C-alpha positions as a Python dict, from the first residue, in 0.01 Angstrom:
ca = {
    (1, 'R'): (0, 0, 0),
    (2, 'G'): (-71, -359, -152),
    (3, 'P'): (-38, -664, -22),
    (4, 'S'): (233, -804, 76),
    (5, 'T'): (474, -956, -150),
    (6, 'D'): (456, -1327, -19),
    (7, 'A'): (78, -1331, -31),
    (8, 'M'): (72, -1177, -380),
    (9, 'F'): (288, -1428, -535),
    (10, 'S'): (173, -1725, -351),
    (11, 'G'): (-104, -1795, -620),
    (12, 'L'): (113, -1791, -866),
    (13, 'T'): (189, -2192, -1031),
    (14, 'Q'): (443, -2301, -1244),
    (15, 'G'): (370, -2574, -1531),
    (16, 'A'): (602, -2711, -1771),
    (17, 'V'): (594, -2534, -2123),
    (18, 'S'): (740, -2666, -2493),
    (19, 'E'): (928, -2406, -2679),
    (20, 'S'): (937, -2424, -3090),
    (21, 'S'): (1045, -2168, -3338),
    (22, 'L'): (788, -2040, -3611),
    (23, 'E'): (918, -1905, -3929),
    (24, 'L'): (703, -1667, -4124),
    (25, 'N'): (728, -1556, -4479),
    (26, 'I'): (606, -1173, -4516),
    (27, 'K'): (617, -1009, -4835),
    (28, 'G'): (905, -1265, -4951),
    (29, 'K'): (1087, -1197, -4627),
    (30, 'K'): (1140, -1504, -4347),
    (31, 'R'): (1046, -1405, -3980),
    (32, 'S'): (1157, -1625, -3655),
    (33, 'V'): (902, -1629, -3384),
    (34, 'L'): (926, -1835, -3068),
    (35, 'V'): (606, -2025, -3002),
    (36, 'L'): (536, -2164, -2605),
    (37, 'V'): (218, -2404, -2494),
    (38, 'P'): (153, -2599, -2232),
    (39, 'P'): (248, -2950, -2372),
    (40, 'G'): (-87, -3200, -2441),
    (41, 'S'): (-353, -2931, -2350),
    (42, 'K'): (-633, -2757, -2583),
    (43, 'I'): (-570, -2390, -2653),
    (44, 'E'): (-816, -2183, -2532),
    (45, 'A'): (-603, -1873, -2546),
    (46, 'V'): (-336, -1678, -2665),
    (47, 'I'): (-76, -1386, -2578),
    (48, 'V'): (111, -1247, -2800),
    (49, 'Y'): (443, -1073, -2640),
    (50, 'V'): (640, -823, -2806),
    (51, 'S'): (999, -858, -2675),
    (52, 'L'): (1222, -577, -2785),
    (53, 'P'): (1303, -407, -2456),
    (54, 'C'): (1571, -131, -2382),
    (55, 'F'): (1935, -298, -2498),
    (56, 'I'): (1845, -696, -2430),
    (57, 'P'): (1886, -927, -2686),
    (58, 'I'): (1688, -1235, -2693),
    (59, 'S'): (1937, -1465, -2551),
    (60, 'L'): (1938, -1275, -2240),
    (61, 'Q'): (1523, -1228, -2200),
    (62, 'K'): (1476, -1555, -2254),
    (63, 'Q'): (1478, -1733, -1909),
    (64, 'A'): (1234, -1432, -1772),
    (65, 'V'): (1020, -1491, -2079),
    (66, 'E'): (985, -1862, -2030),
    (67, 'T'): (937, -1807, -1666),
    (68, 'I'): (601, -1598, -1758),
    (69, 'A'): (522, -1873, -1999),
    (70, 'K'): (553, -2145, -1739),
    (71, 'Y'): (312, -1922, -1486),
    (72, 'L'): (44, -1837, -1758),
    (73, 'C'): (38, -2093, -2063),
    (74, 'A'): (-49, -2464, -1835),
    (75, 'S'): (-306, -2230, -1575),
    (76, 'F'): (-465, -2070, -1859),
    (77, 'K'): (-430, -2318, -2145),
    (78, 'A'): (-287, -2038, -2344),
    (79, 'K'): (-21, -2045, -2627),
    (80, 'M'): (202, -1766, -2630),
    (81, 'F'): (370, -1612, -2975),
    (82, 'V'): (739, -1444, -2858),
    (83, 'L'): (806, -1180, -3101),
    (84, 'Y'): (1151, -1061, -3108),
    (85, 'E'): (1410, -865, -3313),
    (86, 'D'): (1445, -1120, -3575),
    (87, 'S'): (1048, -1138, -3604),
    (88, 'F'): (1059, -775, -3772),
    (89, 'D'): (1172, -633, -4066),
    (90, 'I'): (1430, -366, -3889),
    (91, 'P'): (1613, -218, -4197),
    (92, 'Q'): (1305, -123, -4373),
    (93, 'I'): (1154, 45, -4074),
    (94, 'N'): (1205, 435, -4104),
    (95, 'S'): (955, 563, -3834),
    (96, 'V'): (686, 523, -3546),
    (97, 'E'): (406, 457, -3812),
    (98, 'D'): (628, 203, -4004),
    (99, 'W'): (665, 39, -3637),
    (100, 'G'): (318, -12, -3650),
    (101, 'H'): (249, -126, -3975),
    (102, 'E'): (508, -388, -3956),
    (103, 'M'): (395, -497, -3591),
    (104, 'S'): (38, -531, -3705),
    (105, 'S'): (186, -706, -4067),
    (106, 'V'): (361, -986, -3815),
    (107, 'I'): (78, -1047, -3610),
    (108, 'E'): (-173, -1079, -3815),
    (109, 'A'): (48, -1334, -4010),
    (110, 'L'): (27, -1558, -3692),
    (111, 'P'): (-147, -1865, -3749),
    (112, 'F'): (-451, -1821, -3520),
    (113, 'Q'): (-793, -1644, -3529),
    (114, 'G'): (-989, -1449, -3317),
    (115, 'K'): (-913, -1203, -2980),
    (116, 'F'): (-557, -1214, -2789),
    (117, 'V'): (-404, -1090, -2503),
    (118, 'F'): (-127, -821, -2621),
    (119, 'V'): (192, -750, -2428),
    (120, 'D'): (425, -485, -2566),
    (121, 'N'): (740, -477, -2394),
    (122, 'S'): (935, -233, -2679),
    (123, 'L'): (937, 92, -2502),
    (124, 'G'): (630, 169, -2725),
    (125, 'K'): (726, 96, -3048),
    (126, 'G'): (380, -172, -3073),
    (127, 'I'): (160, 93, -2925),
    (128, 'P'): (41, 229, -3259),
    (129, 'S'): (-100, -147, -3369),
    (130, 'I'): (-331, -86, -3054),
    (131, 'W'): (-549, 77, -3288),
    (132, 'K'): (-532, -122, -3562),
    (133, 'L'): (-577, -414, -3401),
    (134, 'E'): (-842, -284, -3143),
    (135, 'S'): (-1119, -543, -3227),
    (136, 'R'): (-919, -817, -3141),
    (137, 'L'): (-764, -724, -2854),
    (138, 'A'): (-896, -915, -2519),
    (139, 'A'): (-657, -675, -2313),
    (140, 'C'): (-316, -513, -2323),
    (141, 'V'): (0, -521, -2092),
    (142, 'I'): (248, -221, -2181),
    (143, 'I'): (560, -258, -2020),
    (144, 'N'): (751, 81, -1972),
    (145, 'P'): (624, 283, -2236),
    (146, 'C'): (888, 529, -2339),
    (147, 'A'): (942, 906, -2428),
    (148, 'W'): (573, 1028, -2463),
    (149, 'F'): (727, 1408, -2312),
    (150, 'N'): (523, 1705, -2229),
    (151, 'E'): (488, 1990, -2425),
    (152, 'E'): (742, 2220, -2244),
    (153, 'F'): (983, 2000, -2229),
    (154, 'H'): (988, 1825, -2573),
    (155, 'G'): (1205, 2029, -2844),
    (156, 'S'): (1362, 2197, -2537),
    (157, 'P'): (1746, 2274, -2517),
    (158, 'A'): (1724, 2024, -2201),
    (159, 'H'): (1541, 1743, -2468),
    (160, 'K'): (1760, 1858, -2724),
    (161, 'G'): (2068, 1761, -2517),
    (162, 'M'): (1891, 1429, -2412),
    (163, 'V'): (1871, 1339, -2774),
    (164, 'K'): (2219, 1413, -2841),
    (165, 'S'): (2347, 1258, -2523),
    (166, 'I'): (2157, 919, -2609),
    (167, 'T'): (2279, 956, -2974),
    (168, 'A'): (2653, 982, -2863),
    (169, 'S'): (2599, 685, -2619),
    (170, 'L'): (2476, 456, -2892),
    (171, 'Q'): (2814, 508, -3086),
    (172, 'P'): (2920, 170, -2927),
    (173, 'Y'): (2675, -13, -3066),
    (174, 'V'): (2752, 131, -3425),
    (175, 'D'): (3122, 18, -3365),
    (176, 'R'): (3009, -318, -3170),
    (177, 'K'): (3245, -250, -2880),
    (178, 'L'): (3129, -462, -2624),
    (179, 'D'): (3335, -304, -2320),
    (180, 'E'): (3223, -13, -2382),
    (181, 'C'): (2835, -67, -2460),
    (182, 'V'): (2817, -228, -2092),
    (183, 'N'): (2796, 148, -1996),
    (184, 'T'): (2453, 158, -2056),
    (185, 'V'): (2364, -134, -1775),
    (186, 'G'): (2421, 101, -1503),
    (187, 'N'): (2130, 341, -1617),
    (188, 'V'): (1897, 90, -1696),
    (189, 'C'): (1879, -209, -1417),
    (190, 'F'): (1818, -162, -1061),
    (191, 'A'): (2091, -335, -837),
    (192, 'E'): (2139, -340, -473),
    (193, 'S'): (2500, -364, -493),
    (194, 'T'): (2802, -350, -715),
    (195, 'E'): (2755, -738, -722),
    (196, 'D'): (2413, -732, -908),
    (197, 'I'): (2599, -478, -1139),
    (198, 'D'): (2902, -652, -1248),
    (199, 'R'): (2669, -978, -1309),
    (200, 'A'): (2430, -780, -1530),
    (201, 'V'): (2734, -678, -1741),
    (202, 'S'): (2881, -1043, -1751),
    (203, 'L'): (2552, -1166, -1843),
    (204, 'Y'): (2499, -867, -2123),
    (205, 'K'): (2825, -940, -2264),
    (206, 'E'): (2796, -1269, -2330),
    (207, 'A'): (2461, -1212, -2492),
    (208, 'M'): (2589, -952, -2731),
    (209, 'K'): (2840, -1177, -2867),
    (210, 'V'): (2547, -1359, -3030),
    (211, 'A'): (2333, -1093, -3056),
    (212, 'S'): (2168, -1115, -3441),
    (213, 'D'): (2264, -790, -3669),
    (214, 'N'): (1869, -718, -3612),
    (215, 'W'): (1898, -678, -3278),
    (216, 'W'): (2265, -450, -3286),
    (217, 'L'): (2042, -243, -3573),
    (218, 'L'): (1754, -243, -3330),
    (219, 'Q'): (1947, -20, -3038),
    (220, 'L'): (2015, 283, -3347),
    (221, 'F'): (1631, 386, -3318),
    (222, 'G'): (1671, 555, -2965),
    (223, 'P'): (1740, 893, -3064),
    (224, 'S'): (1449, 905, -3375),
    (225, 'H'): (1210, 734, -3064),
    (226, 'L'): (1313, 1046, -2825),
    (227, 'Q'): (1209, 1300, -3116),
    (228, 'D'): (940, 1136, -3312),
    (229, 'F'): (743, 957, -3068),
    (230, 'Q'): (565, 1275, -2872),
    (231, 'P'): (426, 1370, -3195),
    (232, 'F'): (307, 1080, -3322),
    (233, 'C'): (123, 1012, -3003),
    (234, 'K'): (-43, 1361, -2984),
    (235, 'S'): (-230, 1274, -3323),
    (236, 'L'): (-380, 941, -3145),
    (237, 'P'): (-719, 918, -3093),
    (238, 'K'): (-905, 793, -2820),
    (239, 'L'): (-882, 418, -2746),
    (240, 'G'): (-1181, 262, -2669),
    (241, 'E'): (-1271, -10, -2394),
    (242, 'V'): (-996, -220, -2431),
    (243, 'P'): (-850, -328, -2084),
    (244, 'V'): (-482, -152, -2073),
    (245, 'V'): (-271, -226, -1757),
    (246, 'L'): (83, 9, -1810),
    (247, 'L'): (335, -159, -1615),
    (248, 'C'): (623, 51, -1499),
    (249, 'G'): (943, -38, -1360),
    (250, 'S'): (880, 48, -984),
    (251, 'F'): (1257, 269, -994),
    (252, 'S'): (1209, 348, -1375),
    (253, 'S'): (1211, 694, -1495),
    (254, 'P'): (943, 972, -1428),
    (255, 'V'): (1029, 1185, -1715),
    (256, 'M'): (1091, 897, -1974),
    (257, 'V'): (876, 619, -1854),
    (258, 'R'): (623, 724, -1557),
    (259, 'E'): (500, 1048, -1726),
    (260, 'T'): (443, 830, -2049),
    (261, 'A'): (246, 604, -1891),
    (262, 'S'): (26, 880, -1745),
    (263, 'R'): (-81, 1029, -2086),
    (264, 'F'): (-155, 727, -2224),
    (265, 'A'): (-383, 629, -1964),
    (266, 'G'): (-530, 991, -2025),
    (267, 'I'): (-646, 856, -2371),
    (268, 'M'): (-715, 533, -2317),
    (269, 'L'): (-1081, 488, -2212),
    (270, 'N'): (-1038, 155, -1970),
    (271, 'A'): (-693, 194, -1844),
    (272, 'G'): (-477, 192, -1563),
    (273, 'I'): (-94, 203, -1404),
    (274, 'S'): (58, -22, -1202),
    (275, 'Y'): (444, -132, -1094),
    (276, 'I'): (724, -384, -1158),
    (277, 'Q'): (842, -410, -794),
    (278, 'D'): (1236, -380, -732),
    (279, 'S'): (1244, -265, -1110),
    (280, 'N'): (1415, -31, -1325),
    (281, 'M'): (1374, -105, -1713),
    (282, 'W'): (1551, -433, -1735),
    (283, 'F'): (1287, -693, -1521),
    (284, 'E'): (1460, -981, -1704),
    (285, 'V'): (1801, -930, -1543),
    (286, 'E'): (1699, -767, -1253),
    (287, 'G'): (1608, -1131, -1069),
    (288, 'E'): (1325, -1324, -943),
    (289, 'I'): (1119, -1070, -784),
    (290, 'P'): (1042, -852, -1092),
    (291, 'T'): (998, -1134, -1331),
    (292, 'K'): (713, -1251, -1088),
    (293, 'S'): (557, -950, -1060),
    (294, 'V'): (518, -895, -1444),
    (295, 'A'): (382, -1261, -1415),
    (296, 'Y'): (160, -1169, -1160),
    (297, 'I'): (-2, -881, -1362),
    (298, 'L'): (-46, -1089, -1637),
    (299, 'T'): (-179, -1370, -1440),
    (300, 'E'): (-453, -1129, -1296),
    (301, 'V'): (-528, -1023, -1651),
    (302, 'M'): (-551, -1356, -1765),
    (303, 'H'): (-816, -1471, -1521),
    (304, 'H'): (-1058, -1256, -1695),
    (305, 'E'): (-1070, -1483, -1967),
    (306, 'G'): (-1127, -1284, -2230),
    (307, 'R'): (-1411, -1068, -2049),
    (308, 'P'): (-1439, -711, -2024),
    (309, 'F'): (-1336, -558, -1723),
    (310, 'K'): (-1239, -240, -1532),
    (311, 'V'): (-879, -223, -1513),
    (312, 'S'): (-872, 27, -1257),
    (313, 'E'): (-1041, -259, -1030),
    (314, 'L'): (-753, -487, -1120),
    (315, 'V'): (-529, -238, -1026),
    (316, 'A'): (-647, -119, -700),
    (317, 'K'): (-626, -487, -590),
    (318, 'T'): (-239, -561, -771),
    (319, 'L'): (-100, -262, -636),
    (320, 'L'): (229, -353, -514),
    (321, 'H'): (425, -348, -180),
    (322, 'R'): (718, -183, -322),
    (323, 'K'): (986, 85, -280),
    (324, 'T'): (953, 406, -489),
    (325, 'Q'): (1205, 640, -576),
    (326, 'T'): (1098, 1051, -608),
    (327, 'G'): (1286, 1303, -848),
    (328, 'P'): (1341, 1232, -1180),
    (329, 'K'): (1682, 1004, -1298),
}
């Protein structure tokens, strides 16, 4: 059991941030990136935050992402680039490898040089780019990686049934039927009451009304990710000494998320697993404590100021006093 929540979060300090939008031109196509900086500070660190979580449009993520930036940017004089659904040429992406190339291309086009902290909140779509960008990475935080299954499960009747079920559940996203899309909320959002679910459903419906075409298209990658991610991951070589924190919701699926994190920890030489308190897959919507849990882990990573460190020691220090779930969802 780790330190109490109050004791852990007491060291978090918020500062002001200003937000702007950066337009990149990559191969003749425009890409939009959010930029968060502490006003008036000389920038000493860079964070690249990939924000493509499960089913959440950028408008519903922004409050949580901005809160995290307020904890990080002023304290560490850091600039945060936020990549989201409109940062990528999603219609041209057809494979796990395509995601790696696309994400690397966007990151390499950002207006900075040198090392950076990489935060991948995309179910693992950003993971292939870690190997491509390894020499530039000061550290990585991977949030809720998903779908590196064990050998026995992948391709089994149960796995095929999962893919079929997910495919069927995405039909409302194809048809853009908002009243049916909200049925996914209960599967991905941790809630302690029906009121919490009702609040999340209401927020989600409003966010979908203003979601871009790219976001709607992004949702349709689920079945291919469930089928193709595991074979791709098996082909990955060992990752060197880049510090990697694999950060899972404390109520996330053991089969989908936590076992995936364990497998990545097995091929990353300097990796460890920690948890987002009181969270399933939607920390951005689940309230103050899950968002502070993410900010706390990132703060501990940033304290190392780009110097090498042992993730096992960081994880031991930051082990959350949390609720846990037993058994697969």
